[in-house]
C-alpha positions in Angstrom: 0.0 0.0 0.0 1.6 3.3 -1.1 0.3 6.7 -0.4 1.9 9.9 -1.5 0.7 11.6 1.7 0.0 10.2 5.1 2.0 7.8 7.2 2.9 5.2 4.5 5.3 6.0 1.7 6.8 4.0 -1.2 10.5 4.5 -1.3 11.3 4.9 -5.0 14.8 3.6 -4.4 13.5 0.4 -3.0 11.3 -0.2 -6.0 14.2 0.7 -8.3 16.6 -1.8 -6.5 14.0 -4.6 -6.8 13.3 -3.6 -10.4 17.0 -3.9 -11.2 17.1 -7.4 -9.7 14.0 -8.3 -11.8 15.6 -6.9 -15.0 18.8 -8.9 -14.3 16.7 -12.1 -14.0 14.5 -11.4 -17.0 17.5 -10.4 -19.2 18.8 -13.9 -18.7 16.0 -14.7 -21.2 13.7 -17.7 -21.0 10.4 -18.5 -19.4 12.0 -19.5 -16.1 13.7 -16.1 -15.7 10.5 -14.3 -16.7 8.5 -16.2 -14.1 11.2 -15.7 -11.5 11.1 -12.0 -12.1 7.3 -12.0 -11.8 7.5 -13.9 -8.5 10.0 -11.4 -7.2 7.7 -8.5 -8.2 4.9 -10.3 -6.3 7.0 -10.6 -3.2 7.8 -6.9 -3.4 4.0 -6.1 -3.7 3.4 -8.4 -0.7 6.1 -6.5 1.2 4.6 -3.0 0.4 1.1 -4.1 1.2 1.8 -5.7 4.5 4.4 -3.1 5.6 1.8 -0.4 5.1 -0.8 -2.3 7.1 1.5 -3.3 9.9 3.1 0.1 10.2 -0.2 1.7 10.7 -1.5 -1.0 13.1 1.6 -1.0 15.2 1.8 2.8 15.4 -1.8 3.0 16.6 -2.1 -0.1 18.8 1.5 -1.4 19.6 0.4 -4.7 18.1 1.7 -6.8 15.2 -1.0 -9.3 14.6 -0.1 -13.0 13.9 -3.0 -13.1 11.4 -1.0 -10.8 9.2 2.6 -11.9 10.1 2.1 -15.6 9.6 0.6 -15.5 6.1 3.1 -12.8 5.1 6.0 -15.0 6.2 4.7 -18.1 4.3 3.8 -16.0 1.2 7.2 -14.3 1.1 9.0 -17.6 1.7 7.1 -19.3 -1.1 7.6 -16.4 -3.6 11.2 -15.8 -2.8 12.1 -19.5 -2.8 10.3 -20.2 -6.1 11.9 -17.1 -7.7 15.4 -18.1 -6.5 15.1 -21.7 -7.6 13.6 -20.8 -11.0 16.4 -18.4 -11.5 18.9 -21.1 -10.7 20.1 -19.4 -7.6 19.7 -21.8 -4.6 22.4 -19.9 -2.7 20.1 -16.8 -2.7 17.3 -18.9 -1.1 19.7 -20.3 1.5 20.9 -16.7 2.3 17.2 -15.6 2.6 16.4 -18.4 5.1 19.6 -17.7 7.1 18.8 -14.0 7.1 15.5 -14.8 8.6 17.0 -17.1 11.2 19.7 -14.6 12.1 17.4 -11.6 12.5 14.8 -13.6 14.4 17.5 -14.9 16.8 18.9 -11.4 17.3 15.5 -9.9 18.1 14.5 -12.9 20.3 17.7 -12.3 22.3 16.7 -8.7 22.7 13.2 -9.8 23.8 14.6 -12.2 26.4 17.0 -9.6 27.8 14.4 -6.9 28.0 10.8 -8.2 27.4 9.2 -4.8 28.0 11.5 -3.2 25.4 11.0 -5.6 22.5 7.7 -7.4 21.9 7.3 -10.8 20.4 5.5 -9.2 17.5 8.8 -7.4 16.7 10.6 -10.7 16.9 8.2 -12.4 14.4 8.4 -9.4 12.1 12.2 -9.7 12.2 11.8 -13.2 10.7 9.8 -11.9 7.8 12.1 -8.9 7.2 15.1 -11.2 7.4 13.8 -13.2 4.4 13.7 -10.1 2.2 17.0 -8.7 3.5 18.9 -11.9 3.4 17.6 -12.5 -0.1 19.5 -9.4 -1.2 22.6 -9.7 1.0 23.8 -10.0 4.6 25.0 -6.4 4.3 21.4 -5.3 3.7 20.4 -7.3 6.8 22.9 -5.4 8.9 22.1 -2.0 7.5 18.3 -2.5 8.0 18.9 -3.4 11.7 21.2 -0.4 12.3 18.8 2.0 10.5 15.8 0.7 12.5 17.5 1.5 15.8 18.9 4.8 14.7 15.6 6.1 13.2 13.7 4.8 16.2 16.1 6.5 18.7 16.0 9.8 16.8 12.2 9.7 16.6 11.9 8.9 20.3 14.3 11.8 21.1 12.2 14.2 19.1 9.1 13.1 20.9 10.8 13.4 24.3 12.1 16.9 23.5 8.6 17.9 22.3 7.3 16.4 25.6 4.9 14.1 23.7 6.5 11.2 25.5 7.9 10.6 29.0 10.8 8.2 29.9 8.1 5.7 30.9 6.3 5.8 27.6 6.5 2.9 25.1 7.1 3.4 21.4 6.1 0.9 18.7 9.2 -0.4 17.1 7.7 -2.2 14.2 7.3 0.9 12.0 11.1 1.6 12.5 11.9 -1.9 11.5 9.8 -1.6 8.4 11.3 1.8 7.5 14.9 0.5 8.1 14.2 -2.6 5.9 12.7 -0.6 3.1 15.6 1.9 3.2 18.2 -0.9 3.1 16.3 -2.7 0.3 16.5 0.5 -1.7 20.3 0.3 -1.7 21.4 -1.6 -4.8 23.0 -4.9 -4.1 
């Protein structure tokens, strides 16, 4: 879901980076490459749609519903796996799965250390985002994580300075994870 105004934005660089990957696959010629490119486009559409929904839901209610996260994870895994295998790139699929496991484990560790600071919804969202980020590269995985925390800290500091939050307030972290991932995905591989 992309809106030119409001809380959800489509980052043109992310779309461009994914389009470049699609063109690379399609330019390999053949029906398999074409279908792989279409599957990758569908996975991007799935990302944009669910990121928009979850960003709004989490910002309003501090919840990341399983009824959205679970189907998104399965859909992304199927689309990215089929695309990678059709393109003859099984290592890309392995990297995506490992990216998911790595990001899930990192966020789970944060949740176990500070349960009030990191919710389980964020942990499950990390598994989904790890698929996409790992699909591109481990560097993208790292950048997305760093960006999420930096953007979240800056936004929280602004709200504290503006006295819209207190030190006891909670801030939904999911939107920052989604923004960090979208920004990292916009960086060409």
